[in-house]
C-alpha positions in Angstrom: -8.2 1.6 22.4 -6.3 4.8 23.1 -3.3 5.7 21.0 -0.7 8.5 20.8 -1.4 10.9 18.0 1.3 11.2 15.3 3.8 14.0 15.4 6.2 15.9 13.2 9.3 14.7 15.2 10.9 12.7 12.3 10.2 15.5 9.8 11.8 18.1 12.2 14.8 15.8 12.6 15.2 15.4 8.8 14.9 19.1 8.3 17.6 19.7 11.0 20.1 17.1 9.8 19.6 17.3 6.0 18.3 20.7 5.3 15.3 19.2 3.4 12.2 21.4 3.4 9.9 19.3 1.2 9.4 16.0 2.9 7.0 13.3 1.8 5.4 10.6 4.0 5.0 7.4 2.0 2.8 4.4 2.9 1.4 1.4 0.9 -1.7 -0.7 0.9 -2.4 -4.0 -0.8 0.8 -5.8 -0.2 -0.7 -9.0 1.2 -3.8 -9.1 -1.0 -4.6 -11.9 -3.4 -6.1 -9.5 -6.0 -5.7 -5.9 -7.1 -2.8 -3.5 -7.3 -0.4 -2.5 -4.6 -1.1 1.2 -4.0 1.3 3.8 -2.6 0.5 7.3 -1.4 3.0 10.1 -1.1 1.8 13.0 1.1 3.5 16.3 1.9 2.0 18.0 5.0 4.5 20.6 6.3 4.5 21.2 10.0 0.8 22.2 10.5 -1.5 20.7 13.1 -3.2 17.6 11.5 -6.9 16.9 11.6 -8.2 15.4 14.9 -8.0 11.7 15.2 -5.4 11.1 12.5 -3.6 7.8 12.9 -2.7 4.6 11.0 -5.6 3.7 8.7 -5.8 0.2 10.1 -6.8 1.6 13.5 -9.8 3.5 12.1 -13.3 2.4 11.3 -14.5 2.5 7.7 -16.7 5.5 8.5 -13.9 7.5 10.3 -11.4 6.7 7.5 -13.8 8.1 4.9 -14.3 11.3 6.9 -10.6 11.8 7.5 -9.8 11.1 3.8 -12.0 14.0 2.8 -10.4 16.3 5.4 -6.9 15.2 4.5 -7.2 15.7 0.8 -8.0 19.4 1.5 -5.5 19.7 4.4 -2.3 18.3 3.0 0.1 20.5 1.0 0.0 17.9 -1.8 -0.4 14.2 -2.3 -0.2 11.7 -5.2 -1.0 8.0 -5.7 1.0 5.4 -7.5 0.0 1.8 -8.4 1.7 -1.4 -9.5 -0.7 -3.8 -11.3 -1.1 -7.5 -10.5 0.8 -8.2 -13.7 3.7 -6.0 -12.6 3.7 -7.7 -9.2 3.8 -11.1 -10.9 6.6 -10.1 -13.2 8.8 -8.0 -10.8 8.0 -9.4 -7.3 6.6 -7.3 -4.5 9.7 -5.4 -3.5 10.3 -4.1 -7.0 6.5 -3.5 -7.5 6.4 -1.4 -4.3 9.3 0.7 -5.6 7.6 1.2 -8.9 4.4 2.3 -7.3 6.2 4.6 -4.8 8.3 6.2 -7.6 5.1 6.8 -9.6 3.5 8.5 -6.6 6.6 10.6 -5.7 7.1 11.7 -9.3 3.5 12.8 -9.6 3.8 15.3 -6.7 3.9 18.9 -8.0 7.3 19.5 -6.2 9.9 16.7 -5.9 10.5 15.8 -2.3 14.0 16.4 -0.9 13.5 13.5 1.6 11.1 10.7 2.2 9.7 9.1 5.4 8.9 5.5 4.6 6.8 3.3 6.7 8.4 0.1 7.9 12.0 -1.1 8.4 12.9 -1.9 4.8 13.9 0.8 2.3 12.4 -0.4 -0.9 13.0 2.9 -2.6 16.8 3.4 -2.4 18.9 6.0 -4.4 18.4 8.6 -5.6 15.8 9.1 -2.9 16.9 10.3 0.5 14.9 7.9 2.8 14.3 7.6 6.5 12.5 4.4 7.4 10.3 4.4 10.5 8.7 1.3 12.0 5.0 2.0 12.6 5.5 5.4 10.9 1.8 5.2 10.0 1.1 5.7 13.7 3.9 8.0 14.7 4.5 10.4 11.7 1.9 12.8 10.6 2.8 12.7 6.8 2.9 8.9 6.8 -0.4 8.6 8.7 -2.0 10.9 6.2 -0.6 8.8 3.3 -1.9 5.6 4.9 -5.5 6.9 5.1 -5.6 8.3 1.6 -4.0 5.2 0.1 -6.4 2.8 2.0 -9.6 4.7 1.1 -8.6 5.1 -2.5 -7.7 1.4 -3.0 -10.8 0.2 -1.2 -12.9 2.2 -3.6 -11.0 0.9 -6.6 -11.4 -2.7 -5.4 -15.2 -2.2 -4.9 -15.4 -0.9 -8.5 -13.4 -3.8 -9.9 -15.6 -6.2 -8.0 -18.9 -5.1 -9.6 -18.5 -7.7 -12.3 -17.2 -10.3 -9.9 -19.8 -10.1 -7.0 -19.0 -13.6 -5.6 -15.5 -12.5 -4.6 -16.7 -9.8 -2.2 -14.1 -7.3 -3.2 -16.2 -4.4 -1.8 -15.8 -6.0 1.7 -12.4 -7.7 1.5 -10.6 -5.3 -1.0 -8.9 -8.4 -2.6 -7.5 -9.7 0.7 -8.0 -13.3 1.9 -11.5 -13.9 3.4 -13.8 -16.9 3.5 -16.0 -15.5 0.7 -12.9 -14.8 -1.4 -11.6 -18.3 -0.8 -14.9 -20.0 -1.7 -15.2 -18.0 -5.0 -11.6 -18.8 -5.9 -12.3 -22.6 -5.4 -15.4 -22.4 -7.5 -14.6 -19.9 -10.2 -10.8 -19.5 -10.3 -8.9 -16.2 -10.4 -10.3 -13.1 -12.0 -8.2 -10.9 -14.3 -7.4 -8.9 -11.2 -5.7 -11.7 -9.3 -2.0 -12.1 -8.7 -1.1 -15.3 -10.4 2.3 -15.8 -8.7 0.7 -15.9 -5.3 0.8 -19.0 -3.1 -3.0 -19.5 -2.9 -2.9 -21.1 -6.3 -0.9 -24.0 -4.9 -4.0 -25.1 -3.0 -6.2 -25.0 -6.1 -5.4 -28.0 -8.3 -8.0 -27.1 -10.9 -6.5 -23.7 -11.3 -2.8 -24.4 -10.6 -1.9 -24.4 -14.3 -2.5 -20.6 -14.3 0.3 -20.0 -11.8 3.1 -17.8 -12.9 6.5 -18.6 -11.5 9.4 -16.1 -11.5 13.0 -17.3 -11.1 16.4 -15.6 -11.0 19.1 -16.4 -13.5 20.6 -19.0 -11.1 17.4 -20.9 -11.0 16.2 -19.9 -7.6 12.5 -19.1 -7.0 12.3 -15.9 -5.0 10.0 -15.7 -2.0 7.2 -13.1 -2.4 7.0 -11.5 1.1 3.8 -10.5 2.8 1.4 -13.0 1.1 -1.0 -15.4 2.7 -1.5 -19.0 1.4 -4.9 -20.6 1.1 -5.0 -21.8 4.7 -4.9 -18.4 6.2 
């Protein structure tokens, strides 16, 4: 399916309105997974012409993503990755975990960005970062598209490695996301050390429900964890 290539339009706008010269595109992967970390990539690209075919990682084949990932790591001005572990997601909730992973990525860049283009409509970073949110930024903004590809390829490799000792879960194929293979393994074997134990899938597993971790605010409310799929996906 044809798609419009990403541009530097948002970055040019930020440069003109804020004076920022170092601008990072930020995107995440792993938000809706049952297992594994949430991973964020921060990429600084400048205004150079990007590699051919760059777009949102979800629109690319596995093979094309891998090729683009190699090209991008050499092409970008700089990039860095940050992760929040399953334990941190269970303890903090997804929004705070995303912020933690994003800050880790941004602070690992060799030069601190003066502005950030964040994929989506919700600014989970906040002050002191100067943030411009862009819906479908991973399709429309060069730096965010680059970050989406690098993050996706890196996390997929990480999940494949974590799955070596848990072959029944199919992490190499599903990257910790819901799938029939993943669901069947959970029913039979229960969660691995890499699973998020505050996730809704455990509600449908009576034999493993005792493992569920429940967070609550001081007033007793149980916060909703956005982006997750239950067991009947």
